[in-house]
C-alpha positions in Angstrom: 50.2 7.1 11.9 46.6 8.4 11.8 44.2 6.4 9.7 42.5 8.6 7.1 38.8 9.0 7.4 36.7 7.2 4.9 35.4 9.3 2.1 32.5 6.8 1.7 29.3 8.4 2.9 27.7 6.8 6.0 24.8 4.5 5.2 21.6 5.9 6.6 18.7 4.2 8.3 16.5 4.6 5.2 19.0 2.5 3.1 18.6 -0.3 5.7 14.8 0.0 5.6 14.8 -0.1 1.7 17.1 -3.2 1.8 14.8 -4.8 4.3 11.7 -4.2 2.1 13.7 -5.6 -0.9 14.6 -8.7 1.1 11.0 -9.2 2.2 9.9 -9.0 -1.4 12.5 -11.4 -2.6 12.7 -13.9 0.2 10.0 -13.2 2.7 10.7 -12.8 6.4 13.4 -15.4 6.2 15.4 -13.1 4.0 15.5 -10.4 6.7 18.9 -11.3 8.2 21.4 -8.7 9.2 24.6 -10.3 7.8 23.3 -10.9 4.3 21.7 -7.4 4.2 25.0 -5.9 5.3 26.9 -7.8 2.6 24.3 -6.7 0.0 24.8 -3.1 1.1 28.6 -3.4 1.3 28.9 -2.4 4.9 29.6 -4.2 8.2 27.0 -5.3 10.8 28.2 -2.4 12.9 26.3 -0.1 10.5 23.1 -2.0 11.2 23.5 -1.7 15.0 24.2 2.0 14.7 20.6 2.4 13.5 18.7 -0.5 15.0 18.7 -2.4 18.2 17.9 -5.7 16.5 16.2 -7.4 13.6 12.8 -6.8 15.1 13.4 -3.0 15.2 14.4 -3.1 11.5 11.2 -5.0 10.6 9.1 -2.6 12.7 10.7 0.4 10.9 10.2 -1.3 7.5 6.5 -1.9 8.2 6.1 1.7 9.4 7.9 3.0 6.3 5.7 0.9 4.0 2.5 2.0 5.7 3.5 5.7 5.6 4.4 5.4 1.9 1.2 3.7 0.9 -0.9 6.2 2.9 0.9 9.1 1.3 0.4 7.6 -2.1 -3.3 7.2 -1.8 -3.6 10.7 -0.5 -1.6 12.1 -3.4 -3.7 10.1 -5.8 -7.0 11.4 -4.4 -6.6 14.8 -2.6 -8.1 17.7 -4.5 -9.0 15.6 -7.6 -12.5 15.3 -8.9 -13.9 11.9 -7.9 -14.4 10.3 -11.3 -11.0 11.5 -12.5 -9.3 10.2 -9.4 -11.0 6.8 -9.7 -10.1 6.4 -13.4 -6.5 7.5 -12.6 -6.3 4.7 -10.0 -7.5 2.2 -12.5 -4.9 3.4 -14.9 -2.1 3.3 -12.4 -2.8 -0.3 -11.4 -3.6 -1.6 -14.9 -1.3 0.2 -17.2 1.8 0.7 -15.1 2.7 -2.6 -13.4 4.9 -2.3 -10.3 6.3 -5.9 -9.7 8.5 -4.8 -6.8 5.6 -2.9 -5.1 3.3 -5.9 -5.5 6.0 -8.2 -4.2 6.5 -6.0 -1.1 2.8 -5.7 -0.6 2.2 -9.5 -0.7 5.2 -10.2 1.5 4.1 -7.8 4.1 0.5 -9.2 4.0 1.9 -12.6 4.9 3.6 -11.4 8.1 1.4 -11.9 11.2 3.1 -9.0 12.9 2.2 -6.7 10.0 -1.6 -6.9 10.7 -1.9 -3.4 12.2 0.1 -1.8 9.4 -2.0 -3.6 6.8 -5.2 -2.7 8.5 -4.2 1.0 8.7 -3.3 1.0 5.0 -6.4 -0.8 3.9 -8.5 1.4 6.0 -7.1 4.6 4.4 -7.3 3.2 0.9 -10.9 2.0 1.4 -12.0 5.2 3.1 -10.5 7.4 0.4 -12.1 5.4 -2.5 -15.4 5.1 -0.7 -15.4 8.9 -0.3 -14.8 9.2 -4.0 -17.7 6.9 -4.8 -19.9 8.7 -2.3 -19.0 11.9 -4.1 -20.4 10.4 -7.2 -23.7 9.8 -5.4 -23.4 6.1 -4.8 -25.2 5.0 -1.6 -23.2 1.7 -1.7 -19.8 3.5 -1.7 -18.1 1.3 0.9 -19.1 -1.9 -1.0 -17.9 -0.3 -4.3 -14.6 0.7 -2.7 -14.0 -2.9 -1.5 -14.9 -4.3 -4.9 -12.7 -1.7 -6.6 -9.6 -2.6 -4.5 -10.2 -6.3 -4.7 -10.4 -5.9 -8.5 -7.2 -3.7 -8.8 -5.1 -6.0 -6.6 -6.5 -9.2 -8.1 -5.9 -8.2 -11.7 -2.3 -7.3 -10.8 -1.8 -11.0 -10.1 -3.1 -11.9 -13.5 -0.4 -10.2 -15.7 -0.2 -11.7 -19.1 -3.9 -12.2 -19.4 -6.2 -10.1 -21.7 -7.4 -7.5 -19.3 -9.1 -5.3 -21.8 -12.6 -6.5 -20.8 -11.8 -6.1 -17.2 -10.4 -2.6 -17.7 -13.7 -1.6 -19.5 -15.7 -3.1 -16.6 -13.6 -1.2 -14.1 -14.3 2.1 -15.9 -18.0 1.2 -16.0 -17.9 0.6 -12.2 -16.6 4.1 -11.8 -18.8 5.9 -14.4 -22.0 3.8 -14.0 
């Protein structure tokens, strides 16, 4: 008797990468284990080995995916947009629309020694883009403003629940003043 083919779609590489990023956010690098990920995804370990040689290959793919996603995001948020508008929109994105999962992934990745190159690449792109916006507004100290801007945005995201209205006003003044 011929066994019927499964109607369940094959789990793709991207699903494994997304599960790896979720695991990193939830449990750190220790949570990045093949068997628990397979169980969470409802598949066998064989599915994992179809896409990845080993756990390190999955981690490398997750870091690459994260970096590409963050770089694409900052480009979308700044390309072809007037400098002041783009900077104020970035303040709004980070201060009004919290993304706990995104922040958890970001923090987890920053704790991984092997992620240093991906983090450096993402930070470099973010800072270069924001510095260019400040330079477009005529600020000679654009690189320093960009660093303060990102330090503020990421720092305030760790202070949820606090009254950030004064900080929001200060951020807008940094952009406009």
